C-alpha positions as CSV (number, residue, x, y, z in Angstrom):
1,P,-23.4,-12.5,14.3
2,P,-19.0,-12.7,14.9
3,P,-17.4,-8.8,16.0
4,R,-17.0,-7.1,12.7
5,R,-13.3,-7.1,11.9
6,P,-11.2,-3.8,11.0
7,P,-10.5,-3.6,7.1
8,A,-7.1,-5.0,5.9
9,R,-4.3,-2.1,6.3
10,T,-3.4,-1.3,2.7
11,P,0.1,-1.2,1.8
12,R,1.5,2.4,1.5
13,S,2.1,3.6,-2.5
14,P,5.7,4.4,-2.9
15,P,6.2,8.4,-4.4
16,S,5.5,7.4,-8.5
17,S,8.6,9.5,-9.2
18,T,10.8,6.5,-7.8
19,T,8.4,3.9,-9.0
20,S,9.1,6.0,-12.7
21,S,12.6,6.4,-12.1
22,S,13.6,3.0,-10.6
23,G,11.0,0.8,-10.9
24,A,11.8,-0.8,-7.9
25,G,9.3,1.8,-5.4
26,D,10.2,2.1,-2.0
């Protein structure tokens, strides 16, 4: 069987405070 691929990189979530205030995040 083919070699096992490493898990996909999960994007880091922006702080909830920024998401709540601006909604843009990051």
